N, C-alpha and C positions, 0 to 999 in steps of 0.2 A: 368414157373412162371414169364417170362419176362413181361407179360401183366397184372399180378395181381396188382391192384392199389387201395390204400385207396382213398376214394372219397373226400378228402380235396383238396384245391387249394392253392398253394403257391403264395404269393404276395410279392411285394418289399416294401410296405409301410403299416402302421397300419391304422385301421379305424379311420376316423375323422368325426366330426359332420358337416361339411360344408353342410237236405241233399241238399247242394249247388250243382249247375250244374258244372260238371268238364269236361273240354275238352278232346278229344281223342288225341289231339296233344300235361323241365328239359331235356330228350330225348323224342321227340314227344309230347311236351307240349304246353299249351296255357297260356296266362297271367292270373294271379289271379286278383280278384277284391279287392278293399279296404275293409278290415274287414272280408274277407272270411275265412281266417285262422289266427285268432287273437292270437294264441299261437306261431306263427312262430317267430323265433329269427334269426338274423344274427350276427355272432361274428367273431372277428379277434383275434388270439392269437399270440402275437409278441415276437420273440426271439431276444433280442438286441445283443447277441453274434454273430449271423449270419446275422442280419439285415433283416431277412425274417419273414413273417407272414403267418399263416395258416388261410385261409378263410373257414368258415364252417357254417352250420345251427345248429339250436337248437330248443327246445320247452320249453315254460314257464310252469312249474309245480305248482308254487305257487306265492304269491306276492313277494317272495324273491329268488326263485330257478329256474335255467335253467338246463335241461339235454341235453347233447350232447355226441359225441363220445370221448373216451379217447385219441385216436390218434390225436385229435384236440388240446388238452390242455397239452399233455404229454411234460414234460421238460420246461414248461412255467410258470413263476411266476404269481400269481393271478393279481398283479398290472399291468401286461402286457397283460391282456385280456380285450377287450372292446366289448360291445354288443349293438345292435340296436333292439328296439321293436316298434310296432305300425305303421310300414310302409311296403309297398310292393315294394318300389323303393329305391335303394341304394344311389341315388342322393338327397333324401329328406333331408331337414333340418327344424329347428323349425320355420323358416320364411315362408315356403310354406306348412308346415304340422304341425299343432299345437299338433298332437297326437304322433308324433315320439319322442322317448326318447333314449338317449345314456347313458349307465351305465357301470361303471367298475366293475370288480369282487373283492369281499372281500376275498373269500376263494374258493379254487378248490379242490374237492375230485375226485380222480381217483381210480377205483376199484383196491384193493390191489393185485389181481391176474392177472391184465392186464400186458402183457409183450410186450414191444416194439420189433418189428421185428418178432413176432409170425405169421407164415404164415396163421393161422386160425383166427387171430385177436379176440380171445376169450375175454370175459369180457370188450368189447370195450365201456365202459360207464364212463362218467364223470358228476358230478353235480357241478354246479357253484352257489355259494351264492353271490347275488348281493350286491353292496355297499349301496343301498337304496331300500326300499320296493317300489313296483310299485302300482299305483292306476289303478284298472280295469275300462275299458270303452268298447265301441263297437269295438275298434281296438286292445285292449290288454286284453286277457283272458287266464287263465290257461286251460290245458287239463288234463283229467283223464287217469289213467292207470287201467286196469282190471286185477286182479290176475288170474282169469280163462279166458283165451282168446280162448279156443277151438272153441266156436261158431263164434268168430270174424274171425278166420283163414279160415272159409268156405265162407267168403264174399269177395267182391272186396275191394281193398285198394286204397288210394291216396297218392302220394308222392309230396312234394313241395320243392323248393329250387332255389338258384341263381347260380347253377352250369352251366357247359357247356351245350349248346343245340345241339352241334354237336362236332366232333372231335377237331375243331379249333375255335368255336364261343361261346362267353360268353354272359351274359345278365345282365342288371341292374334292370330288372323287375322280380318279383317273378313269377316263373312258376309252373305249376301243371300238373299232368297227372294221369290217373287211371291205376293201375297195378293189375293183378291177383297174388295170392299166388301160389307158385310152390311146387309140391310134394317134401316132405323133403328127401326121400330116393333117388329120381332122382337127386335132387340138390347136395346131398352128393356125389353121384356117379360121377356126372359131375365134381365137384371140385377136387375130388381125381384124376380123369383122367387129367384135365387141369393143375393141379399143380404137377403132377408126385408124388402123394401120400404125398404131404407136407401140404396141407390145408384140414383139416377134419371138416366138418360142424356138429355141435351137436345140442342138443335140446335147447340150449340157443340162438340159431339163427333161423331166418326164411329166406326164399328166395322168391323173387317176381320179376316180370318183364315179358315182352312179346316182340314180334317183334316191334321195334321202339318205345317202351315205357319203361322208367326206369330212373335211376339216373346216374349221371356222376361226374367227378372231380369238386369239389366245393360244392357238396350236402352233404358231410359227416356230420354226427351228426344230420341231419335234420329229420323231422317227416315222418313216414309211419303210416297213420291213417285209421280207419275204422268207418263207420257210422252204428251203431248197431240198431237192431229192437226196442230198447227203445228210439229211436230218440236222442241218444247221440253219440258224436264223442269220440273215444278212441285212445290213442297213443299206437300202437302195436309194432312199431319198430323204430330203429335209423339207418339211412344209414351208412353202414360200409365199404364194399369194393365190387369190381367187376372186370371184365376184361375191361381194358381201350383201347384195340385195336379198330379199326374202326368197325370190325365185331362184337366184343363183345359188344360195346356200342349200336349198332343197333339191336342186337338180344339178348335180356336179358332173353329169355327162354332157348335157347341153351347154353348161357353163363350167368347163373343166377346171379342177384344182391343179395348180402347177407346183412342182417340187424340184428342188435342185437334185441333179443326178450325181451321186457320190463317186461313181466309178470314174468319172472324168477328172476327179481331183485326188486320185491316189498318190501322185507324186507330192502334192502339197501336204496331204495327211502324213505320209512317211517322213517328210522333211520337218514339219512343224511339231511332230510328236517324238522326234529323235528315234524313229522306228519302234516306239513303244506300242503304237497302235498296229492292228493287223489289217493291212490292205493288200490282198494277194490276188 
């Protein structure tokens, strides 16, 4: 289990305000275009006790709510969580991008059955209520969740994030890559083997990735999305964990990336967002 890694990225400072074509190249990614993924959120959850911050991704569910991984916000007070929407570049500010906004959290919900230190990272979901409602535009839009995702799991997915693009290289630009879903029983078997029977993948999780395509540290909580036959994008998963060795990052079929499966949490989403989010 020495290489099992939640895919958040620790920073020393908090965030300050200073069917699209997807490249084959997050790990193996290409830069996203302005407005291509308008639900994408960047967030930093700061712990003043340690002086460290967790850098993660997230997705806009409604004018007031963001969904991310529980391990990104666990142990952090809402007032110490800051988010960025409307930009694909971490160095943007309101002077060079009129659409970028920075908002603090008013309230943070973490799934009551999430357990810090659980090798399987079950129930790795957190919903953030923002301090102010956002106004939608071409660069800021919510994404839907589908309660029945069986059809979606048969299609290719896309992951996005600002995480590492190699074992040692980060990025200030939002990256994207296409990933296939991985057979659930194979993924479960691989993680039992890799973790020496400590990590058990269940039906509240999905696995995805391929050789040189997948997520990495810094991508935690970010979206795994699918373009459905009805010409709608749906949020299927949240980046949760994987193997952070050089071999594991480069071959995410043999070392599958694990994602929380949003369809299993529709009731929580509807309840915690007061039905403002769309989970159908």
